[in-house]
Backbone as CSV, one residue per row, in Angstrom:
resi,resn,N_x,N_y,N_z,CA_x,CA_y,CA_z,C_x,C_y,C_z
1,MET,16.900,-11.945,80.553,17.967,-12.963,81.500,19.035,-13.332,80.015
2,THR,20.566,-13.381,79.737,21.322,-13.886,78.996,21.289,-15.180,79.243
3,GLU,22.266,-15.659,77.960,22.727,-16.927,77.952,24.288,-17.686,79.060
4,GLU,24.461,-16.310,79.474,25.686,-16.192,80.285,24.931,-16.467,81.558
5,ASP,24.287,-15.877,82.000,23.673,-15.538,83.106,22.949,-17.251,84.208
6,ASP,22.790,-18.028,82.799,22.171,-19.587,83.502,23.282,-20.111,84.671
7,SER,23.106,-20.245,85.348,24.457,-21.092,86.205,23.586,-22.567,86.393
8,ALA,24.675,-23.367,86.745,24.108,-24.751,86.720,23.306,-25.012,87.421
9,GLY,22.311,-25.903,87.604,21.469,-25.506,88.531,20.171,-25.338,88.417
10,GLU,20.181,-23.961,87.795,19.465,-22.849,87.593,18.792,-23.071,86.795
11,HIS,17.557,-24.333,86.358,16.883,-24.376,85.073,15.836,-24.519,85.783
12,THR,14.877,-24.166,86.721,13.557,-24.561,86.975,12.893,-23.714,85.737
13,ASP,13.254,-22.952,85.431,12.383,-22.267,83.860,13.015,-22.009,83.043
14,ALA,13.253,-22.439,81.890,14.077,-22.837,81.207,14.265,-21.659,80.703
15,VAL,13.142,-21.103,80.232,12.556,-19.629,79.613,12.041,-18.581,79.895
16,GLU,12.591,-18.117,80.879,12.238,-16.809,81.601,12.455,-15.972,80.956
17,GLY,11.280,-15.132,81.107,11.461,-13.838,80.423,10.297,-13.745,79.107
18,GLU,9.534,-14.753,78.815,8.495,-14.522,78.166,7.356,-14.380,78.559
19,ASP,6.656,-13.828,78.481,5.114,-13.617,79.213,4.515,-14.641,79.481
20,ASP,4.421,-15.811,78.696,3.831,-17.374,78.565,4.392,-18.119,78.589
21,SER,5.672,-18.010,79.640,6.635,-19.154,79.064,6.068,-20.763,79.027
22,GLY,5.158,-20.859,80.335,4.432,-21.957,79.991,3.941,-22.718,78.830
23,ALA,3.029,-21.951,78.017,2.399,-21.395,76.500,3.826,-22.000,75.772
24,LEU,4.923,-21.631,75.678,5.992,-21.535,74.694,6.621,-22.790,75.230
25,ARG,6.770,-23.662,76.683,7.395,-24.349,76.977,6.667,-25.692,76.454
26,ALA,5.516,-25.583,76.258,4.437,-26.683,75.819,4.184,-26.741,74.166
27,GLU,4.593,-25.545,73.504,4.719,-25.406,72.459,5.285,-26.398,71.936
28,ILE,6.957,-25.970,71.962,8.121,-26.410,72.399,8.356,-27.913,72.144
29,VAL,7.578,-28.205,73.401,7.386,-29.985,73.381,6.712,-30.735,72.243
30,ARG,6.206,-29.916,72.303,5.257,-30.979,71.184,4.992,-30.682,69.511
31,ARG,6.002,-29.500,69.457,6.760,-29.811,68.248,7.367,-30.674,68.016
32,TYR,8.688,-30.443,69.290,9.966,-30.984,69.200,9.181,-32.853,69.217
33,GLU,8.107,-33.219,69.516,7.796,-34.845,69.871,7.190,-34.992,68.168
34,LEU,6.765,-34.010,67.809,5.811,-34.370,66.470,7.411,-34.583,65.570
35,GLY,8.860,-34.043,65.651,9.553,-34.336,64.537,10.534,-33.324,64.542
36,GLU,10.222,-32.258,64.726,11.122,-30.597,64.704,12.498,-31.195,65.456
37,THR,13.256,-30.672,65.078,14.662,-30.747,65.318,15.182,-29.467,66.609
38,ILE,16.029,-29.751,67.211,15.953,-28.421,68.201,16.891,-27.317,67.268
39,GLU,17.473,-27.406,66.346,17.824,-26.267,65.393,16.755,-25.209,65.406
40,GLY,15.724,-26.451,64.159,14.679,-25.732,63.799,13.731,-25.134,65.202
41,LEU,13.685,-25.372,65.904,12.508,-24.676,67.205,13.475,-23.382,67.565
42,ALA,14.843,-23.627,67.632,15.281,-22.101,67.547,15.271,-20.693,66.957
43,ALA,15.263,-21.833,66.067,15.471,-20.494,65.067,13.930,-19.989,64.916
44,SER,12.973,-20.572,65.018,11.386,-20.285,64.797,10.896,-19.235,65.873
45,HIS,11.521,-19.533,66.913,11.509,-18.817,68.451,12.502,-18.004,68.728
46,ALA,12.974,-17.762,67.798,14.491,-16.932,68.641,15.211,-16.815,69.439
47,LEU,15.719,-18.121,69.796,16.251,-18.412,71.018,17.491,-19.414,70.599
48,SER,18.348,-19.400,71.347,19.345,-20.048,71.648,19.175,-21.931,71.610
49,TYR,19.811,-22.914,71.029,19.777,-23.682,70.701,19.677,-24.310,72.246
50,ARG,21.015,-24.059,72.691,20.818,-24.014,74.428,19.760,-24.354,75.306
51,LYS,19.156,-23.046,75.027,17.778,-22.445,75.790,16.395,-23.774,75.293
52,VAL,16.247,-24.147,74.357,15.695,-24.868,73.220,15.736,-26.277,74.338
53,ARG,17.342,-26.751,74.480,17.448,-28.058,74.925,17.033,-28.096,75.995
54,THR,17.739,-26.924,76.968,17.432,-27.584,78.452,16.526,-27.179,78.286
55,THR,15.177,-26.524,78.003,13.825,-26.317,78.422,12.975,-27.777,77.851
56,LEU,13.358,-28.396,77.150,13.038,-29.711,76.861,13.633,-30.492,77.847
57,LEU,14.861,-30.769,78.156,15.076,-31.299,79.023,14.744,-31.112,80.502
58,ALA,14.013,-29.812,80.944,13.405,-29.447,82.043,11.789,-29.955,82.384
59,ALA,11.295,-30.225,80.418,10.010,-30.938,80.725,10.055,-32.111,80.864
60,GLY,11.061,-33.129,80.900,11.551,-34.181,80.934,11.203,-35.218,79.739
61,VAL,11.321,-34.419,78.981,11.540,-35.072,77.301,12.902,-35.860,77.047
62,THR,12.437,-37.069,76.562,13.637,-37.918,76.257,14.251,-37.708,74.608
63,LEU,15.469,-36.519,74.526,15.614,-35.737,73.616,16.608,-37.070,72.434
64,ARG,16.046,-37.057,71.193,16.513,-38.007,70.327,18.063,-37.824,69.788
65,PRO,18.811,-39.105,69.684,19.997,-39.109,69.442,19.565,-38.598,67.892
66,PRO,21.407,-37.889,67.271,21.314,-36.897,66.224,21.415,-38.260,65.683
67,LYS,20.936,-37.681,64.205,21.056,-38.455,62.526,22.074,-38.234,62.153
68,ILE,22.913,-39.647,61.880,23.920,-39.392,60.883,23.314,-39.374,59.376
69,GLN,23.766,-38.797,58.934,23.290,-37.947,57.198,24.271,-39.262,56.490
70,LEU,23.432,-40.294,55.635,24.710,-40.807,54.604,24.300,-40.445,53.370
71,PRO,25.624,-41.048,52.645,25.292,-40.504,50.636,24.377,-41.505,50.381
72,PRO,23.545,-40.960,49.172,23.123,-42.322,48.421,24.276,-43.437,48.307
73,THR,23.493,-44.205,48.481,24.031,-45.759,48.491,24.249,-45.866,47.057
74,PRO,25.969,-45.991,46.781,26.983,-45.831,45.537,25.976,-47.235,44.970
75,PRO,25.672,-47.321,43.344,25.385,-48.272,42.529,26.357,-49.472,42.858
76,GLY,25.522,-50.806,42.998,26.871,-51.722,43.178,26.552,-52.334,44.394
77,LEU,26.926,-51.230,45.433,27.554,-51.313,46.655,27.001,-52.820,47.752
78,VAL,25.942,-52.808,47.552,25.065,-54.100,48.455,25.635,-54.856,47.543
79,ASN,25.507,-55.092,46.137,25.683,-56.755,45.885,27.059,-56.502,45.201
80,ALA,28.114,-56.023,45.684,29.408,-56.044,45.479,29.558,-56.960,46.988
81,TYR,29.268,-56.318,48.222,29.451,-56.992,49.359,28.738,-58.182,49.401
82,LEU,27.429,-58.468,48.685,26.722,-59.671,48.712,28.078,-60.963,48.185
83,ALA,28.367,-60.419,47.081,29.363,-61.309,45.949,30.650,-61.883,46.930
84,GLY,30.802,-61.007,48.091,32.246,-61.521,48.719,32.766,-60.484,49.269
85,ARG,32.939,-59.499,48.639,33.854,-57.997,48.794,33.384,-57.743,50.247
86,SER,34.778,-57.111,50.632,34.554,-56.952,52.260,34.597,-55.641,52.305
87,ILE,33.771,-54.648,53.467,33.761,-53.506,53.955,34.922,-52.472,53.506
88,ARG,35.785,-52.958,54.086,37.565,-52.396,53.869,37.497,-52.102,52.172
89,GLN,37.275,-53.132,51.120,37.956,-52.814,49.544,36.611,-51.607,49.192
90,LEU,35.192,-52.258,49.562,34.080,-51.415,49.195,33.954,-49.939,49.398
91,ALA,34.767,-49.701,50.596,35.250,-48.141,51.260,36.258,-47.901,50.273
92,ASP,37.243,-48.197,50.015,38.381,-48.026,49.022,37.950,-47.698,48.070
93,ILE,37.056,-48.490,47.048,36.993,-48.483,45.447,35.168,-47.227,45.642
94,HIS,34.722,-47.292,46.675,34.186,-45.666,46.545,34.286,-44.685,47.226
95,GLY,35.594,-44.662,47.659,36.262,-43.230,48.385,35.451,-42.929,49.592
96,MET,35.169,-43.940,50.309,34.640,-43.650,51.030,35.486,-44.147,52.803
97,SER,34.737,-44.444,54.052,35.198,-44.528,55.159,34.954,-45.871,55.523
98,TYR,35.843,-46.602,56.298,35.121,-47.907,56.610,33.539,-48.215,57.278
99,ASN,33.660,-46.845,58.268,32.350,-46.998,59.193,31.302,-46.077,58.701
100,GLN,31.657,-45.535,57.348,30.278,-45.028,56.509,29.907,-46.060,55.630
101,THR,30.657,-46.757,55.057,30.346,-48.041,54.018,29.456,-49.171,55.038
102,ARG,30.042,-49.455,56.178,29.270,-49.960,56.983,28.116,-49.414,57.229
103,ARG,27.813,-48.350,57.969,26.365,-48.084,58.122,25.954,-47.682,56.882
104,ILE,26.166,-47.670,55.565,25.075,-47.443,54.689,24.736,-49.527,54.353
105,LEU,25.793,-50.265,54.838,25.288,-51.303,54.067,23.751,-51.640,55.356
106,LEU,24.534,-51.270,56.306,23.553,-51.960,57.546,22.210,-51.195,56.985
107,ALA,21.933,-49.371,56.564,20.917,-48.920,56.108,19.893,-49.347,55.220
108,GLU,21.022,-50.307,54.467,19.905,-50.902,53.452,19.555,-52.510,53.858
109,GLY,19.665,-52.444,54.741,18.936,-54.104,55.090,19.831,-54.854,55.288
110,VAL,21.212,-55.020,54.585,22.268,-56.234,54.436,22.642,-56.644,56.094
111,VAL,22.702,-58.277,56.141,23.302,-58.599,57.563,24.781,-59.127,57.225
112,LEU,25.857,-58.728,57.636,26.541,-58.174,57.623,27.526,-59.888,58.132
113,ARG,28.414,-60.187,57.554,29.346,-61.254,57.843,30.074,-61.151,59.233
114,PRO,30.594,-62.353,60.126,31.170,-62.032,60.673,32.632,-61.208,60.171
115,ARG,33.199,-60.443,61.346,34.883,-60.274,61.082,35.898,-61.475,61.075
116,GLY,36.724,-61.480,60.018,37.809,-61.641,59.802,37.639,-62.905,58.871
117,ARG,38.380,-63.775,57.981,38.066,-65.230,57.061,37.537,-66.226,57.891
118,GLN,36.494,-66.616,57.133,35.716,-68.114,58.576,35.903,-68.802,57.430
C-alpha cells in the first residue's frame, strides 16, 4: 500500500502491511509520548511523516504543538527591556523580528508591559 492509496476516512489501520502492526503502533505511541518527534519516529521506522502522524491520531494521541526554535538570548536584551526600551527598539537593535524578540523575552520569564505608552 502506498501513501497515495490512502483515501480520506480509510485510516482504521494506519500501519497496514506490517506483520505486527499493533506492536508497531504501540511502539510509535510509546516513543512519541516519551518525547520523540514525528520526524524521528518516521526515520527510525522507515515510514512517512504522514503515516506516523496518522497512526498517532488513530490511536487517540493528542499531538504536541510544534516547538518554535528561538535563537540564544542576546546579551543585555532582558536588561534593556526592563530599563524601558520597547520590543520594537530591541528587535531593530538585535536584527530580529518583533515577534521573535517578544517570544525570547517571554521565554526568559519577563513580564511584558502593557502595549502603548502609559
